[in-house]
VEXDREN-2710 file (C-alpha; in Angstrom, 1 decimal):
% VEXDREN-2710
k/r/px/py/pz
1/UNK/0.0/0.0/0.0
2/UNK/2.9/2.4/0.8
3/UNK/4.3/1.7/-2.7
4/UNK/1.0/2.7/-4.2
5/UNK/0.8/5.9/-2.3
6/UNK/4.4/6.8/-3.2
7/UNK/3.5/6.2/-6.9
8/UNK/0.5/8.4/-6.6
9/UNK/2.6/11.2/-4.9
10/UNK/5.1/10.9/-7.7
11/UNK/2.4/11.7/-10.3
12/UNK/0.6/14.3/-8.3
13/UNK/2.1/17.2/-10.2
14/UNK/0.5/15.9/-13.4
15/UNK/-2.9/15.6/-11.8
16/UNK/-2.5/19.1/-10.4
17/UNK/-1.7/20.3/-13.8
18/UNK/-5.0/18.9/-15.1
19/UNK/-6.9/20.5/-12.3
20/UNK/-5.4/23.9/-13.1
21/UNK/-6.3/23.6/-16.8
22/UNK/-7.8/27.0/-17.7
23/UNK/-10.5/25.4/-19.8
24/UNK/-11.7/23.1/-17.0
25/UNK/-11.4/26.0/-14.5
26/UNK/-13.6/28.2/-16.8
27/UNK/-16.2/25.5/-17.2
28/UNK/-16.3/24.7/-13.5
29/UNK/-16.4/28.4/-12.3
30/UNK/-18.8/29.4/-15.1
31/UNK/-21.2/26.6/-14.0
32/UNK/-20.8/27.5/-10.4
33/UNK/-21.8/31.1/-11.2
34/UNK/-25.1/29.8/-12.5
35/UNK/-25.9/27.6/-9.6
36/UNK/-28.5/30.1/-8.2
37/UNK/-30.4/29.4/-11.4
38/UNK/-30.4/25.7/-10.8
39/UNK/-31.4/25.9/-7.1
40/UNK/-34.0/28.7/-7.5
41/UNK/-35.8/27.0/-10.5
42/UNK/-35.9/23.8/-8.4
43/UNK/-37.7/25.6/-5.6
44/UNK/-40.5/26.6/-8.1
45/UNK/-40.8/23.1/-9.3
46/UNK/-41.1/21.8/-5.8
47/UNK/-43.9/24.3/-5.1
48/UNK/-45.7/23.2/-8.2
49/UNK/-45.3/19.4/-7.6
50/UNK/-44.9/18.7/-3.9
51/UNK/-48.5/19.5/-2.9
52/UNK/-49.7/16.9/-5.5
53/UNK/-47.7/14.2/-3.7
54/UNK/-49.9/14.6/-0.6
55/UNK/-53.1/15.1/-2.6
56/UNK/-53.4/18.9/-2.5
57/UNK/-54.4/20.5/-5.8
58/UNK/-53.0/24.0/-6.3
59/UNK/-54.8/26.6/-8.4
60/UNK/-53.9/26.4/-12.1
61/UNK/-52.8/30.0/-12.3
62/UNK/-50.2/29.4/-9.5
63/UNK/-49.0/26.3/-11.3
64/UNK/-48.6/28.2/-14.5
65/UNK/-46.7/30.9/-12.7
66/UNK/-44.3/28.5/-11.1
67/UNK/-43.7/26.8/-14.4
68/UNK/-43.1/30.1/-16.2
69/UNK/-40.5/31.0/-13.5
70/UNK/-38.8/27.7/-14.1
71/UNK/-38.8/28.0/-17.9
72/UNK/-37.4/31.6/-17.7
73/UNK/-34.6/30.5/-15.3
74/UNK/-33.5/26.9/-16.0
75/UNK/-34.9/27.2/-19.5
76/UNK/-32.2/29.7/-20.4
77/UNK/-29.4/28.4/-18.4
78/UNK/-27.3/27.6/-21.5
79/UNK/-27.2/31.3/-22.5
80/UNK/-26.2/32.3/-19.0
81/UNK/-23.4/29.6/-18.7
82/UNK/-22.0/30.9/-22.0
83/UNK/-21.6/34.3/-20.4
84/UNK/-20.2/33.2/-17.1
85/UNK/-17.8/30.7/-18.7
86/UNK/-16.5/33.4/-21.0
87/UNK/-16.1/35.8/-18.1
88/UNK/-14.0/33.3/-16.1
89/UNK/-12.0/32.3/-19.1
90/UNK/-11.3/35.9/-19.8
91/UNK/-9.9/36.3/-16.3
92/UNK/-7.5/33.4/-16.8
93/UNK/-6.5/34.7/-20.2
94/UNK/-5.8/38.2/-18.9
95/UNK/-3.1/36.7/-16.6
96/UNK/-1.4/35.6/-19.8
97/UNK/-1.8/38.8/-21.8
98/UNK/1.2/41.1/-22.6
99/UNK/1.6/44.0/-20.2
100/UNK/-0.8/46.8/-20.9
101/UNK/-3.2/44.7/-22.9
102/UNK/-6.5/43.5/-21.2
103/UNK/-9.6/41.8/-22.5
104/UNK/-12.9/43.3/-21.5
105/UNK/-14.7/40.6/-19.6
106/UNK/-18.0/42.3/-19.9
107/UNK/-17.8/42.4/-23.7
108/UNK/-16.6/38.8/-23.9
109/UNK/-19.5/37.8/-21.8
110/UNK/-22.1/39.3/-24.0
111/UNK/-20.4/38.2/-27.2
112/UNK/-20.3/34.6/-26.0
113/UNK/-24.0/34.7/-25.2
114/UNK/-24.8/36.0/-28.7
115/UNK/-22.5/33.4/-30.2
116/UNK/-24.1/30.6/-28.2
117/UNK/-27.5/31.6/-29.6
118/UNK/-26.1/31.3/-33.1
119/UNK/-24.8/27.9/-32.5
120/UNK/-27.7/26.4/-30.6
121/UNK/-31.0/28.2/-31.5
122/UNK/-33.2/27.7/-34.6
123/UNK/-35.3/30.5/-35.9
124/UNK/-38.2/29.8/-38.2
125/UNK/-41.5/31.3/-39.4
126/UNK/-45.0/30.0/-38.6
127/UNK/-48.5/31.3/-38.8
128/UNK/-50.6/32.1/-35.7
129/UNK/-54.2/33.5/-35.9
130/UNK/-53.6/34.2/-39.6
131/UNK/-50.4/36.2/-39.0
132/UNK/-46.9/35.1/-39.9
133/UNK/-44.5/35.1/-36.8
134/UNK/-40.8/34.6/-36.4
135/UNK/-40.3/31.9/-33.7
136/UNK/-37.3/30.7/-31.7
137/UNK/-36.9/27.1/-30.9
138/UNK/-36.0/27.3/-27.2
139/UNK/-35.0/23.7/-26.8
140/UNK/-31.3/24.3/-26.8
141/UNK/-31.4/27.5/-24.7
142/UNK/-31.2/25.5/-21.5
143/UNK/-29.1/22.6/-20.3
144/UNK/-29.3/21.0/-23.8
145/UNK/-27.2/23.8/-25.1
146/UNK/-24.4/23.7/-22.6
147/UNK/-21.8/22.3/-25.0
148/UNK/-22.6/25.1/-27.4
149/UNK/-22.2/27.5/-24.5
150/UNK/-18.7/26.2/-23.8
151/UNK/-17.6/26.2/-27.4
152/UNK/-18.9/29.8/-27.9
153/UNK/-17.2/31.0/-24.8
154/UNK/-13.8/29.7/-25.8
155/UNK/-14.0/30.8/-29.4
156/UNK/-15.1/34.3/-28.2
157/UNK/-12.2/34.8/-25.8
158/UNK/-9.6/33.5/-28.2
159/UNK/-10.8/35.9/-30.9
160/UNK/-10.6/38.8/-28.4
161/UNK/-7.1/37.7/-27.4
162/UNK/-6.1/37.6/-31.0
163/UNK/-7.5/41.0/-31.8
164/UNK/-6.3/42.8/-28.6
165/UNK/-2.8/41.3/-28.8
166/UNK/-2.3/42.5/-32.3
167/UNK/-4.1/45.9/-31.7
168/UNK/-6.9/45.0/-34.2
169/UNK/-9.2/47.5/-32.7
170/UNK/-10.8/50.8/-33.5
171/UNK/-8.8/53.6/-31.8
172/UNK/-10.3/56.9/-30.9
173/UNK/-8.6/60.1/-29.9
174/UNK/-7.4/60.2/-26.3
175/UNK/-9.9/63.0/-25.6
176/UNK/-12.8/60.5/-25.9
177/UNK/-14.0/59.1/-22.5
178/UNK/-12.5/55.8/-21.6
179/UNK/-15.9/53.9/-21.5
180/UNK/-16.9/55.1/-25.0
181/UNK/-13.4/54.3/-26.4
182/UNK/-13.6/50.8/-24.9
183/UNK/-16.9/50.1/-26.7
184/UNK/-15.3/51.0/-30.0
185/UNK/-12.2/48.9/-29.3
186/UNK/-14.5/45.9/-28.7
187/UNK/-16.4/46.2/-32.0
188/UNK/-13.8/44.2/-34.1
189/UNK/-13.3/41.3/-31.7
190/UNK/-17.1/41.2/-30.9
191/UNK/-17.9/41.1/-34.6
192/UNK/-15.2/38.5/-35.3
193/UNK/-16.5/36.1/-32.6
194/UNK/-20.1/36.4/-33.8
195/UNK/-19.1/36.0/-37.4
196/UNK/-17.0/32.8/-36.7
197/UNK/-19.8/31.2/-34.8
198/UNK/-22.3/32.2/-37.4
199/UNK/-20.2/30.5/-40.1
200/UNK/-19.9/27.4/-38.0
201/UNK/-23.7/27.4/-37.6
202/UNK/-24.3/27.7/-41.4
203/UNK/-21.7/25.0/-42.2
204/UNK/-23.1/22.5/-39.7
205/UNK/-26.7/23.1/-40.6
206/UNK/-26.1/22.7/-44.4
207/UNK/-23.9/19.6/-44.1
208/UNK/-25.7/17.8/-41.2
209/UNK/-29.1/19.3/-41.2
210/UNK/-29.1/20.1/-37.4
211/UNK/-27.9/23.0/-35.3
212/UNK/-24.5/22.8/-33.7
213/UNK/-25.8/21.8/-30.3
214/UNK/-27.7/18.8/-31.7
215/UNK/-24.6/17.8/-33.6
216/UNK/-22.5/17.5/-30.4
217/UNK/-25.2/15.5/-28.7
218/UNK/-25.6/13.2/-31.7
219/UNK/-21.8/12.6/-31.9
220/UNK/-21.4/12.1/-28.3
221/UNK/-24.4/10.0/-27.6
222/UNK/-22.5/6.7/-27.6
223/UNK/-20.2/8.2/-24.9
224/UNK/-23.2/9.3/-22.9
225/UNK/-24.8/5.9/-23.2
226/UNK/-21.7/4.2/-22.0
227/UNK/-21.4/6.6/-19.1
228/UNK/-24.9/5.6/-17.8
229/UNK/-23.9/1.9/-17.6
230/UNK/-22.6/0.3/-14.4
231/UNK/-19.0/0.5/-15.6
232/UNK/-19.5/4.1/-16.7
233/UNK/-20.9/5.2/-13.3
234/UNK/-18.3/3.3/-11.4
235/UNK/-15.4/4.9/-13.5
236/UNK/-16.8/8.4/-13.0
237/UNK/-17.2/7.9/-9.2
238/UNK/-13.8/6.1/-8.9
239/UNK/-12.0/8.9/-10.7
240/UNK/-13.6/11.6/-8.5
241/UNK/-12.6/9.8/-5.3
242/UNK/-9.1/8.9/-6.7
243/UNK/-8.2/12.5/-7.5
244/UNK/-9.4/13.7/-4.0
245/UNK/-7.3/10.9/-2.4
246/UNK/-4.2/12.3/-3.9
247/UNK/-5.1/15.8/-2.8
248/UNK/-6.6/17.2/-6.1
249/UNK/-10.2/18.3/-5.9
250/UNK/-11.8/15.4/-7.9
251/UNK/-15.1/17.0/-8.8
252/UNK/-13.3/19.9/-10.4
253/UNK/-11.7/17.5/-12.9
254/UNK/-14.4/14.9/-13.5
255/UNK/-17.7/16.8/-13.3
256/UNK/-17.2/19.6/-16.0
257/UNK/-17.1/17.1/-18.7
258/UNK/-20.3/15.3/-17.7
259/UNK/-22.3/18.2/-16.3
260/UNK/-24.2/18.8/-19.6
261/UNK/-25.5/15.3/-19.8
262/UNK/-26.2/15.1/-16.1
263/UNK/-28.3/18.2/-16.2
264/UNK/-30.1/17.1/-19.4
265/UNK/-30.8/13.7/-18.0
266/UNK/-32.2/15.3/-14.8
267/UNK/-34.4/17.6/-16.8
268/UNK/-35.7/14.7/-18.9
269/UNK/-36.4/12.7/-15.7
270/UNK/-38.5/15.7/-14.4
271/UNK/-40.5/15.8/-17.6
272/UNK/-41.2/12.1/-17.4
273/UNK/-42.2/12.4/-13.7
274/UNK/-44.6/15.2/-14.4
275/UNK/-46.1/13.2/-17.2
276/UNK/-46.8/10.3/-14.7
277/UNK/-44.0/8.0/-15.9
278/UNK/-40.9/6.5/-14.3
279/UNK/-37.8/8.7/-14.5
280/UNK/-35.1/6.1/-15.5
281/UNK/-31.9/8.2/-15.9
282/UNK/-29.3/7.3/-13.3
283/UNK/-26.5/9.7/-14.5
284/UNK/-28.0/12.9/-13.1
285/UNK/-26.8/16.0/-11.4
286/UNK/-27.9/14.8/-7.9
287/UNK/-26.3/11.4/-8.3
288/UNK/-23.5/13.0/-6.4
289/UNK/-25.8/12.7/-3.3
290/UNK/-25.2/8.9/-3.6
291/UNK/-21.7/8.7/-4.9
292/UNK/-20.5/11.4/-2.6
293/UNK/-22.8/10.4/0.3
294/UNK/-21.6/12.8/3.0
295/UNK/-18.8/14.1/0.7
296/UNK/-16.3/12.5/-1.7
297/UNK/-15.5/9.0/-0.5
298/UNK/-19.0/8.4/0.8
299/UNK/-18.0/9.3/4.3
300/UNK/-21.4/9.9/5.8
301/UNK/-21.2/7.0/8.2
302/UNK/-17.5/7.3/9.0
303/UNK/-17.6/9.8/11.9
304/UNK/-20.1/7.6/13.7
305/UNK/-17.9/4.6/13.1
306/UNK/-15.0/6.5/14.6
307/UNK/-17.0/7.4/17.7
308/UNK/-18.5/4.0/18.3
309/UNK/-15.9/1.5/17.3
310/UNK/-12.4/3.1/17.4
311/UNK/-10.2/3.1/20.5
312/UNK/-7.7/5.6/19.4
313/UNK/-8.3/9.0/21.0
314/UNK/-7.2/10.7/17.8
315/UNK/-9.9/9.0/15.7
316/UNK/-12.6/9.5/18.3
317/UNK/-11.8/13.2/18.5
318/UNK/-11.9/13.5/14.7
319/UNK/-15.2/11.6/14.7
320/UNK/-16.8/14.0/17.2
321/UNK/-15.4/17.1/15.4
322/UNK/-16.5/16.0/11.9
323/UNK/-19.9/14.3/12.5
324/UNK/-21.9/17.5/12.0
325/UNK/-20.0/19.0/9.0
326/UNK/-20.0/15.6/7.2
327/UNK/-23.7/15.4/7.6
328/UNK/-23.9/18.5/5.4
329/UNK/-21.4/17.2/2.9
330/UNK/-18.4/19.2/4.3
331/UNK/-16.0/16.3/5.0
332/UNK/-12.7/18.1/5.0
333/UNK/-12.4/17.9/8.8
334/UNK/-12.5/14.1/8.3
335/UNK/-10.3/14.0/5.2
336/UNK/-7.5/16.0/6.8
337/UNK/-8.1/15.2/10.4
338/UNK/-8.0/11.4/10.4
339/UNK/-6.4/11.8/7.8
340/UNK/-7.9/10.0/4.9
341/UNK/-6.1/11.8/2.2
342/UNK/-3.0/9.9/1.1
343/UNK/-3.5/7.5/4.0
344/UNK/-2.8/4.0/2.5
345/UNK/-5.3/2.3/4.9
346/UNK/-8.1/4.4/3.4
347/UNK/-7.4/4.2/-0.3
348/UNK/-9.6/1.1/-1.0
349/UNK/-12.7/2.1/1.0
350/UNK/-12.4/5.8/0.0
351/UNK/-12.7/4.8/-3.7
352/UNK/-14.9/1.7/-3.3
353/UNK/-17.8/3.1/-1.2
354/UNK/-19.0/5.6/-3.7
355/UNK/-18.7/3.1/-6.6
356/UNK/-20.8/0.6/-4.6
357/UNK/-23.3/3.3/-3.9
358/UNK/-23.9/4.4/-7.5
359/UNK/-24.1/0.7/-8.6
360/UNK/-26.9/0.1/-6.0
361/UNK/-28.6/3.3/-7.0
362/UNK/-28.7/2.1/-10.7
363/UNK/-30.0/-1.2/-9.6
364/UNK/-32.8/0.4/-7.6
365/UNK/-33.7/2.7/-10.5
366/UNK/-33.6/0.0/-13.2
367/UNK/-35.2/-2.9/-11.2
368/UNK/-36.8/-1.9/-8.0
369/UNK/-38.9/1.1/-9.2
370/UNK/-37.1/3.9/-7.4
371/UNK/-37.3/7.1/-9.4
372/UNK/-34.2/8.6/-11.0
373/UNK/-33.3/12.0/-9.5
374/UNK/-35.6/14.6/-10.9
375/UNK/-35.3/17.7/-8.7
376/UNK/-32.1/19.7/-7.8
377/UNK/-31.3/20.2/-4.2
378/UNK/-28.3/22.3/-2.8
379/UNK/-25.1/20.3/-2.5
380/UNK/-25.0/20.8/1.3
381/UNK/-28.4/19.1/1.8
382/UNK/-27.9/16.1/4.1
383/UNK/-27.8/13.2/1.7
384/UNK/-30.6/11.1/3.1
385/UNK/-33.0/14.0/3.0
386/UNK/-31.8/15.1/-0.5
387/UNK/-32.2/11.6/-1.9
388/UNK/-35.8/11.4/-0.4
389/UNK/-36.7/14.8/-1.9
390/UNK/-35.2/14.4/-5.4
391/UNK/-36.8/10.9/-5.9
392/UNK/-40.2/12.7/-5.3
393/UNK/-40.5/11.4/-1.7
394/UNK/-40.6/7.7/-2.4
395/UNK/-40.5/5.4/0.6
396/UNK/-38.3/3.0/-1.4
397/UNK/-35.7/5.7/-1.4
398/UNK/-35.5/5.5/2.4
399/UNK/-34.9/1.8/2.1
400/UNK/-32.2/2.5/-0.5
401/UNK/-30.5/5.0/1.9
402/UNK/-30.6/2.5/4.8
403/UNK/-28.9/-0.1/2.5
404/UNK/-26.0/2.1/1.3
405/UNK/-25.4/3.3/4.9
406/UNK/-25.0/-0.3/5.9
407/UNK/-22.9/-1.1/2.9
408/UNK/-20.6/1.8/3.5
409/UNK/-20.2/0.9/7.1
410/UNK/-19.2/-2.7/6.1
411/UNK/-16.7/-1.4/3.5
412/UNK/-15.1/1.1/5.9
413/UNK/-15.0/-0.7/9.2
414/UNK/-12.2/-3.3/8.5
415/UNK/-9.9/-0.6/7.2
416/UNK/-10.7/1.8/10.0
417/UNK/-10.1/-1.0/12.6
418/UNK/-6.7/-1.7/11.0
419/UNK/-5.7/2.0/11.1
420/UNK/-7.1/2.3/14.6
421/UNK/-4.8/-0.5/15.8
422/UNK/-1.8/1.2/14.3
423/UNK/-2.7/4.5/16.1
424/UNK/-3.4/2.7/19.3
425/UNK/0.0/1.1/19.2
426/UNK/1.7/4.5/18.4
427/UNK/-0.3/6.1/21.3
428/UNK/0.7/3.3/23.7
429/UNK/4.4/3.7/22.7
430/UNK/4.2/7.4/23.2
431/UNK/2.5/6.9/26.6
432/UNK/5.3/4.5/27.6
433/UNK/8.0/7.0/26.6
434/UNK/6.3/9.6/28.8
435/UNK/5.8/7.2/31.6
436/UNK/2.1/7.3/31.5
437/UNK/-0.6/4.6/32.1
438/UNK/-2.2/3.5/28.8
439/UNK/-5.2/1.3/28.0
440/UNK/-4.4/1.4/24.3
441/UNK/-5.2/5.0/23.8
442/UNK/-2.7/7.5/25.0
443/UNK/-3.5/10.8/26.5
444/UNK/-1.7/12.6/23.7
445/UNK/-2.5/12.3/20.0
446/UNK/-0.4/10.0/17.9
447/UNK/1.6/11.4/15.1
448/UNK/-0.6/12.0/12.1
449/UNK/0.2/11.1/8.6
450/UNK/0.9/14.5/7.0
451/UNK/-1.5/14.9/4.1
452/UNK/1.0/16.6/1.9
453/UNK/-1.1/16.1/-1.2
454/UNK/-4.1/17.4/0.5
455/UNK/-2.4/20.7/0.5
456/UNK/-2.0/20.3/-3.3
457/UNK/1.6/20.9/-2.8
458/UNK/4.1/18.6/-4.6
459/UNK/7.3/20.4/-3.6
460/UNK/9.2/20.0/-0.4
461/UNK/8.7/22.8/2.1
462/UNK/12.1/24.2/1.4
463/UNK/11.2/24.7/-2.2
464/UNK/7.9/26.4/-1.6
465/UNK/7.8/30.0/-2.9
466/UNK/7.6/32.4/0.0
467/UNK/4.8/34.9/-0.3
468/UNK/6.3/38.1/-1.7
469/UNK/6.2/41.2/0.6
470/UNK/3.3/43.4/-0.2
471/UNK/1.6/46.5/1.1
472/UNK/-0.9/44.5/3.1
473/UNK/1.8/42.7/5.0
474/UNK/2.6/45.9/6.8
475/UNK/-0.9/46.4/8.0
476/UNK/-1.8/45.8/11.6
477/UNK/-4.0/42.8/12.2
478/UNK/-6.8/45.2/13.4
479/UNK/-9.2/46.5/10.8
480/UNK/-8.6/43.6/8.4
481/UNK/-11.0/42.2/5.9
482/UNK/-10.3/38.4/5.3
483/UNK/-11.7/36.3/2.4
484/UNK/-11.5/32.6/2.7
485/UNK/-11.9/30.6/-0.5
486/UNK/-12.6/26.9/-1.2
487/UNK/-14.2/24.9/-4.0
488/UNK/-17.8/25.4/-2.9
489/UNK/-17.9/27.9/0.0
490/UNK/-18.5/25.2/2.5
491/UNK/-15.0/24.5/3.9
492/UNK/-14.1/28.2/3.6
493/UNK/-17.1/29.1/5.9
494/UNK/-15.6/27.0/8.7
495/UNK/-12.5/29.1/8.9
496/UNK/-14.4/32.4/8.2
497/UNK/-16.6/31.6/11.1
498/UNK/-13.7/30.8/13.3
499/UNK/-12.0/34.1/12.5
500/UNK/-15.3/35.9/13.3
501/UNK/-15.6/34.1/16.6
502/UNK/-11.9/34.7/17.4
503/UNK/-12.2/38.4/16.6
504/UNK/-15.1/38.6/19.0
505/UNK/-13.1/36.8/21.7
506/UNK/-10.0/39.0/21.3
507/UNK/-11.8/42.2/20.7
508/UNK/-10.0/42.8/17.4
509/UNK/-11.6/44.5/14.4
510/UNK/-11.4/41.7/11.8
511/UNK/-14.2/40.9/9.3
512/UNK/-14.2/37.6/7.4
513/UNK/-16.2/36.1/4.6
514/UNK/-16.3/32.8/2.8
515/UNK/-16.5/32.3/-0.9
516/UNK/-15.9/29.8/-3.8
517/UNK/-12.7/30.0/-5.9
518/UNK/-13.6/31.3/-9.3
519/UNK/-16.4/33.6/-8.0
520/UNK/-13.9/35.9/-6.2
521/UNK/-12.6/38.0/-9.0
522/UNK/-15.2/40.7/-8.7
523/UNK/-14.9/41.2/-5.0
524/UNK/-11.3/40.3/-4.1
525/UNK/-10.1/43.9/-4.2
526/UNK/-12.3/44.6/-1.2
527/UNK/-10.2/42.4/1.1
528/UNK/-6.8/42.7/2.7
529/UNK/-6.1/39.0/3.1
530/UNK/-7.2/36.0/1.1
531/UNK/-6.8/32.5/2.5
532/UNK/-6.9/29.5/0.2
533/UNK/-8.4/26.3/1.7
534/UNK/-6.3/23.1/1.0
535/UNK/-8.7/21.9/-1.7
536/UNK/-7.9/24.9/-3.9
537/UNK/-4.3/25.4/-2.9
538/UNK/-3.1/24.1/-6.2
539/UNK/-4.3/27.5/-7.6
540/UNK/-1.8/29.3/-5.5
541/UNK/0.4/30.5/-8.3
542/UNK/-2.5/31.8/-10.4
543/UNK/-3.9/33.6/-7.4
544/UNK/-0.6/35.0/-6.4
545/UNK/-0.4/37.0/-9.6
546/UNK/-3.7/38.7/-8.9
547/UNK/-3.1/39.3/-5.1
548/UNK/0.4/40.8/-5.8
549/UNK/-1.1/43.2/-8.4
550/UNK/-3.7/44.3/-5.9
551/UNK/-1.4/44.4/-2.9
552/UNK/-3.3/41.7/-1.0
553/UNK/-1.8/39.1/1.3
554/UNK/-2.2/35.6/0.2
555/UNK/-2.1/32.7/2.7
556/UNK/-2.5/29.0/2.0
557/UNK/-2.4/26.7/5.1
558/UNK/-1.9/23.0/4.8
559/UNK/-4.6/20.5/5.3
560/UNK/-4.3/19.6/9.0
561/UNK/-3.2/23.2/9.9
562/UNK/-6.3/24.5/8.2
563/UNK/-8.6/22.1/10.1
564/UNK/-6.9/22.9/13.4
565/UNK/-7.5/26.7/12.8
566/UNK/-11.2/26.1/12.1
567/UNK/-11.5/24.5/15.6
568/UNK/-9.5/27.2/17.4
569/UNK/-10.9/30.7/16.9
570/UNK/-8.3/32.4/19.1
571/UNK/-5.6/30.4/17.4
572/UNK/-6.9/31.6/14.0
573/UNK/-6.5/35.2/15.0
574/UNK/-3.0/34.4/16.3
575/UNK/-2.1/32.7/13.1
576/UNK/-3.3/35.8/11.1
577/UNK/-1.2/38.0/13.2
578/UNK/1.9/35.9/12.9
579/UNK/1.5/35.7/9.1
580/UNK/1.0/39.4/8.8
581/UNK/4.1/40.2/10.9
END
């Protein structure tokens, strides 16, 4: 097992390079920027459908209103994702632009949305009440058009980069106000992006007889079909857990490529459910509730196992500290506290549990009559509750939840017991060295396997780049504004709350906020300090270029250090003070 872990560590830089790919980052961050659309539209659907489950008939005008709100939010998500993806891709591209040349992210956002419409939407004429009308086919404006959205975003930003880098812009006299001059500078790249996507649209429609969005779905349908088989679901889940195990945020690598089909399948499930049928798609957006039951690695039951069955004081303490966060899918305290990341004892259960869960879910959907997931619930919804809701409140879903909890416990328990024995032996040895009585669990914690990969850090400490001195480093700790960033604003909230509590305890004037990496660019200049959680530490170098430019202090604590700070508010303030000295 140690040899396997060493091999994984050796290749960690390669996996980190994948996770930092600017295209994957843009897709992930662009989609994350549209999550309010997904969640809000689901609320309206629940309002329209939930009363019917218990036999309550809502007034038809109210149902029509809820459906309209859904159609004008989720129904145009593809257009919005084109804009947010282009905006985030522009931010990454600007870091690579020559000095003094900057792409206008507002303009690229609008150009990408227009280009996406050209690639995905069909316009035709029809007669209504004796009049001829021009009609848009809205089918591909939503999740069905996500591939077109990504292509449009990337083409747009590259066209802007080409034009701006070569000064292919309309220049006005310097007396013209900057805002007006910028609009004229954007005319050529904007027109270029739209024309290129328009040409692609004409070529595809004339050669294939379908819009570009339908072409991609047609070409990739064998891949999507394969992904919804048992091997496909297992491969997706295993890859997600594997990347997290070596310290790279797995969902950031795996999910961007399958999000379009997951959302399209979930939307199709919903339509089938509303029509009274059986939603049969298993590869859906909220399948993550099953594969990542309690967080990546399906760790929902693990804290309880640590509390009830482990003898090591270290593992019992981790179980007590992580049981509540893990219930809400924030399992970093467990991943870094036990630790599970790069812990050879945990590799097999960490990967296997989620794979077993998705296999059982597919079996229940295909053979037992459980509905495929139809509604979208927030990622932090406790998994048993989320599964019950998104299967339209089926009792069989509760049976399914009980079964996977039992299976996950069976998978994890032998490996936890083996690791527990190792820690107990280490704790006993330490107790003997200190001349203390020991019943197999020492009064002091055993040495913890240092989760180096959890910090997404492949270099030895001596080789790590020291943060450059900047203006904010000279500021006193009082009056600071601190922004903590992680992948989904869950782990970051833990440290942000600890800093708030520590500031209240010590009487220092420190304000802290939590956010998701990728959604920080518009607000980061409002903060004095930015802290990267371990799961996004691999973005350190990209982030450093932005923080140095703005005079912001950038901090990136390692995995276990980060978790310790979340549990020690006063210590978090002391840590800030020391790093700003």
